[in-house]
C-alpha positions in Angstrom: 9.4 -13.6 -26.0 10.4 -11.6 -23.1 6.6 -11.2 -21.8 6.4 -14.9 -21.3 9.6 -15.0 -19.2 8.6 -12.4 -16.7 6.6 -13.6 -13.7 3.0 -12.3 -13.1 4.4 -10.8 -9.6 6.8 -8.7 -11.3 4.4 -7.6 -14.0 2.1 -6.3 -11.2 5.0 -4.5 -9.5 6.3 -2.9 -12.7 2.7 -1.7 -13.5 2.3 -0.3 -10.0 5.7 1.4 -10.3 4.4 3.1 -13.6 1.1 4.4 -11.8 2.9 5.6 -8.8 5.5 7.5 -10.7 2.7 9.0 -12.9 0.8 9.9 -9.6 3.8 11.5 -8.1 4.8 13.4 -11.1 1.1 14.7 -11.5 0.9 15.7 -7.7 4.4 17.3 -7.7 3.4 19.4 -10.8 0.2 20.6 -9.2 1.9 21.6 -6.0 4.5 23.4 -7.8 2.3 25.2 -10.1 -0.5 26.0 -7.5 1.5 26.6 -4.4 4.5 28.1 -5.6 3.4 30.3 -8.5 0.2 32.0 -7.4 1.2 33.9 -4.2 4.9 34.7 -5.2 3.5 36.0 -8.6 1.4 38.7 -6.7 4.2 39.5 -4.2 6.6 40.0 -7.3 4.1 42.3 -8.9 3.9 44.3 -5.8 7.6 44.2 -5.2 9.8 47.1 -6.7 11.7 46.0 -10.0 15.2 45.8 -8.1 16.3 42.1 -8.4 18.6 42.6 -5.5 16.0 43.5 -3.0 13.8 40.4 -4.0 15.3 38.0 -1.5 15.8 40.5 1.2 13.2 41.4 3.8 9.5 40.0 4.2 9.1 39.1 0.5 12.1 37.1 0.3 11.2 35.2 3.3 7.8 34.5 2.2 9.2 33.3 -1.2 11.7 30.9 0.4 9.1 29.5 2.9 6.7 28.8 0.1 9.4 27.0 -1.9 10.5 25.0 1.3 7.0 24.1 2.0 6.5 22.9 -1.6 9.7 20.8 -1.6 8.3 19.2 1.8 4.9 18.6 0.2 6.6 16.8 -2.7 8.9 14.8 -0.3 5.9 13.7 1.5 4.1 12.7 -1.6 7.2 10.6 -2.6 7.3 9.0 0.7 3.6 7.9 0.5 4.1 6.5 -3.1 7.2 4.6 -1.7 5.1 3.3 1.1 2.2 2.2 -1.0 4.7 0.3 -3.3 6.5 -1.4 -0.3 3.0 -2.5 1.0 2.0 -3.9 -2.1 5.2 -5.7 -2.7 5.0 -7.1 0.8 1.4 -8.3 0.1 2.5 -9.9 -3.3 5.4 -11.6 -1.5 3.2 -13.0 1.3 0.5 -14.3 -0.9 -1.0 -13.7 -4.4 -4.3 -12.7 -3.2 -4.0 -8.9 -2.2 -7.4 -8.1 -0.7 -8.0 -11.1 1.6 
């Protein structure tokens, strides 16, 4: 009964939101796994076992820089997904045919 009451535009936008959330989550996970865990893991093995010295000095700055870069990449991915959604929503509001 609810399926008949939802307009086609809203269905398209809802499906687009789902796809963009999946894409955003997948790209974010890949960025976190590849970018944040490969090089820091090698640095941690090289580093002494003293946890207090982990974030001091050169190694700590490298770890914090990699974390900041990963967060910037995730933010950029989110902004691109939002931009795609806004463009498609504008095109749907403008007319029903997206690719003319």
